[in-house]
C-alpha positions in Angstrom: 109.0 74.6 71.5 111.2 76.1 74.2 109.4 79.5 74.4 106.2 77.7 75.4 107.9 76.5 78.5 107.6 80.0 80.0 103.8 79.7 80.0 103.8 76.8 82.4 101.9 77.3 85.7 104.3 77.5 88.6 107.2 79.0 86.6 108.5 82.4 87.4 107.7 84.8 84.6 110.7 86.6 83.0 111.0 90.3 83.9 110.3 92.9 81.3 109.9 96.6 80.9 107.4 98.2 78.5 106.0 101.7 78.1 102.3 102.4 78.6 100.0 104.7 76.6 101.4 107.7 78.4 105.0 106.8 77.5 105.7 105.8 81.1 107.7 102.6 81.9 106.2 99.6 83.6 108.6 97.1 84.9 107.0 93.8 85.9 109.4 93.2 88.8 108.3 96.6 90.3 104.8 95.1 90.7 106.1 92.3 93.0 103.7 91.9 96.0 100.7 92.3 93.8 99.0 89.9 91.4 99.3 90.9 87.8 96.9 90.1 84.9 98.7 90.4 81.6 95.9 90.7 79.0 97.4 90.3 75.6 95.3 91.4 72.6 96.3 91.2 68.9 95.7 94.8 67.8 94.2 98.1 68.9 91.3 99.6 67.0 89.5 96.2 66.6 86.2 95.5 68.2 87.0 92.4 70.3 90.2 94.0 71.5 88.3 97.1 72.4 85.8 95.1 74.4 88.6 93.2 76.1 90.3 96.4 77.3 87.0 98.0 78.3 86.3 94.9 80.5 89.6 95.5 82.3 88.8 99.2 82.8 85.2 98.4 84.0 86.7 96.0 86.6 89.5 98.2 88.0 87.9 98.4 91.4 87.4 94.6 91.6 91.0 94.1 90.6 92.2 96.5 93.3 90.1 94.6 95.9 91.9 91.5 94.9 95.4 93.2 95.1 95.7 92.9 91.3 96.8 95.2 88.6 95.5 94.5 85.1 97.7 95.4 82.1 96.6 95.4 78.5 99.5 94.4 76.1 99.8 94.5 72.3 102.3 95.2 69.6 100.8 98.7 68.8 102.8 101.8 69.1 102.6 104.1 72.1 100.9 107.0 70.1 98.3 104.5 68.8 97.7 103.1 72.3 97.4 106.6 73.6 94.8 107.6 71.0 92.9 104.3 71.4 92.7 104.6 75.2 91.4 108.2 74.8 88.8 107.0 72.3 87.7 104.2 74.6 87.8 106.4 77.7 90.3 104.1 79.4 91.8 106.2 82.1 92.9 103.8 84.9 94.1 100.7 83.0 97.6 100.8 81.6 97.9 99.7 78.0 101.5 98.5 77.2 103.2 98.7 73.9 105.2 95.7 72.9 106.1 97.4 69.7 109.9 97.4 69.6 111.7 95.2 69.5 108.5 94.0 67.7 106.6 91.7 70.0 109.6 90.9 72.1 107.6 90.2 75.3 105.0 88.2 73.4 107.8 86.2 71.8 109.5 85.5 75.1 106.2 84.2 76.4 105.5 82.0 73.4 102.5 84.2 72.4 103.8 85.9 69.2 102.1 84.9 66.0 105.0 85.4 63.6 103.1 85.1 60.4 100.6 87.8 61.4 103.0 90.0 63.4 101.0 90.2 66.5 100.3 88.3 69.7 97.7 85.7 70.6 94.7 86.8 72.5 95.7 85.5 75.9 95.5 86.1 79.7 98.3 85.3 82.1 98.0 85.8 85.8 101.1 86.0 88.0 101.0 85.9 91.8 102.7 88.2 94.2 106.0 86.3 93.8 105.7 86.6 90.0 105.0 83.0 89.4 102.5 82.1 86.7 99.2 80.8 88.3 97.0 80.9 85.2 97.3 81.0 81.4 94.8 80.9 78.7 95.0 81.4 75.0 91.7 82.3 73.2 90.6 82.0 69.7 91.2 85.5 68.1 87.5 86.4 67.7 86.7 85.2 71.3 86.3 87.8 74.0 87.9 86.5 77.2 85.5 85.9 80.1 86.3 88.5 82.7 84.4 86.6 85.4 86.6 83.5 84.9 89.6 85.8 85.6 87.9 87.3 88.7 87.1 83.8 90.0 90.8 82.7 89.4 92.1 85.8 91.2 89.9 85.0 94.2 91.4 81.5 94.7 
């Protein structure tokens, strides 16, 4: 499948712009010079997704020390992301809405689950030059291991 090619380690990730839970744009290319963790989760308001985003928030300082910005990404709407972040007390991590065109970024990265209408649970790390250095797709009920991500960022 051609879309899956994007996920290959060593490839440059395609640029995109999405809005966060505060309706502010995030353009991936504006983050060049920093590592970026794109943490895709299927849907807000679910327990494993909540734990996944809370783990990003709990590790903001560690990410900063590793010149990394962590972004949570799902197909949920901006108002839903806003309410969810508030409910989870997420104040530093940006939660991006890949709502419209529906799942466009997830589709371009080969992560969109067409039959369910949401993305895989996945982590992608891009380096300072926006080349993919790590990808992992998880089983939907599996909470990604944040320590694995931290170890990868330290390499």
